Structures are given as structure tokens and as C-alpha cells.
C-alpha positions, 0 to 999 in steps of 0.5 A, spaced: 260 576 912 255 572 915 257 575 922 251 577 925 254 581 931 261 584 931 264 587 937 271 590 936 275 593 942 280 599 941 286 595 943 285 592 936 288 596 931 282 598 927 283 602 921 279 605 915 281 599 911 278 594 916 272 599 917 271 599 909 271 591 909 265 590 914 259 589 910 253 585 912 254 585 919 247 586 923 250 589 929 257 592 930 260 595 937 266 599 937 269 600 944 275 604 947 277 607 940 282 613 940 281 616 933 284 610 930 280 611 924 278 617 920 271 620 918 272 616 911 272 609 915 266 611 919 262 613 913 264 606 910 260 603 916 253 606 913 255 604 906 256 597 909 249 596 911 250 596 919 243 595 922 245 597 929 251 601 931 254 602 938 259 607 938 260 611 944 266 615 942 268 622 945 271 624 939 265 623 935 262 629 931 256 632 927 259 631 921 261 623 922 254 622 925 251 625 919 253 619 915 249 614 919 242 617 917 238 610 915 241 606 921 236 603 925 239 603 932 245 608 934 248 609 941 252 615 940 253 616 948 259 620 951 260 624 944 261 631 942 255 631 937 250 637 937 243 638 935 245 639 928 248 632 928 242 629 932 237 632 927 241 629 921 239 622 924 231 623 923 228 617 922 232 613 927 228 608 930 232 607 937 237 612 940 242 613 946 244 620 947 246 619 954 252 624 956 251 628 950 252 635 953 251 639 947 244 636 945 238 640 947 231 640 946 232 642 939 236 636 937 231 631 941 225 635 937 228 634 931 228 626 931 222 625 936 217 624 930 220 617 928 224 615 934 221 609 937 226 608 943 230 613 946 235 613 952 237 620 955 242 621 961 245 628 963 243 631 957 241 639 957 234 638 955 227 640 958 220 639 958 220 641 951 223 635 949 219 631 953 213 633 950 215 632 943 216 624 945 209 622 944 210 618 939 215 614 942 214 607 945 220 607 950 223 613 954 228 613 959 231 619 962 236 619 967 239 625 971 235 630 967 235 635 972 231 640 967 225 635 966 219 637 971 212 634 973 209 638 968 213 635 962 211 627 965 204 629 966 203 631 959 206 625 956 202 621 961 195 625 959 197 624 951 198 617 952 191 616 955 189 617 948 194 615 943 196 609 947 203 609 944 208 609 950 209 603 953 215 604 958 217 611 961 223 610 966 225 616 970 232 615 974 235 621 978 231 626 975 231 631 981 225 636 979 220 630 978 216 629 985 212 623 987 206 627 985 207 626 978 203 619 978 197 622 981 
């Protein structure tokens, strides 16, 4: 198509047929959709060679996400995806799973070996997830109330050897104290 970045707002009548014909677009952003397309249309996105997909849909389910395996960058914030769906994305480079309340440590651990950049906000994760992210370069935690000093200290200690982590963002994680940086 020659288009590098395409953003489609849900007010536009996006259908399976339209999604089926999106190919060659590097970065696709789909906003404000309310089930105007089906699983079949969503599956066609992966087949179209999309590199980056921003799809913050509350109706997004595991079976849909499983079709996205191989996409480099995925934003599935606010979705109904579970650990099973997230695990299907092993190998993802960059992911935003903010406000995916059904994702737990099991899901994060399943993608942790390969993920380079991860954004997590208000998910049901603990220090187990934190400790699994030693291979990531950029990690962002916001409103993760079960993450503690222990998990962050582990990451910092491991990074003294591996030097892989370049950025950690901590915002409103109430169980993390100022002592974590001592």
C-alpha cells in the first residue's frame, strides 16, 4: 500500500473486508471500535504483515490475540486477554498490557525471555513477574500494588551483571519505598 502509519477511528465503518485489505502497512492503530469486525477480520491483520499494532479493545479475547503471534509491537491495553492469550505472544518485542486485569504472573513469565520493552499498568502481577524480566531493556510499572522493593532490588542486582536493563519506570506502585534505590 505504501502507507507506513495508518490510524483508523471506530466511527469509520471498519469491516472485516477493510481489515482484510490492509497489507504492507507498517504501523496500524485501531481506536474506538465496538465489535464492528470479527475474529476473521482481525486474523487478516497478521497475514497483512503488520509490524506494530495498537488495538486497545475491551472486547479483545485470547483467541484473537493468538492470531497476532509474530507481530513485533503490540498494544492490547484494556483488553480481556488472559495469561493464555499473552503466552501465545511469546517472541513479542514490545508490548503494552496495561489494564489487562486478567493477566497474572503466569502470562508475564511466558513472554519474559524475549520481550525487550513492556508496559504494565494495574495488572494482577507480583514480584514473580518482576524477577522474570531480567532480559528486558525497558520496563514500566504503574499502579502495580503487589510489586515490592524485593522484586525491584532483584532486577537491579541482576542488572549489575547483565547490563540489559536500560530503563525502569515506577509510578504509583504503593509497595515500593524509597529504600529500593539504596
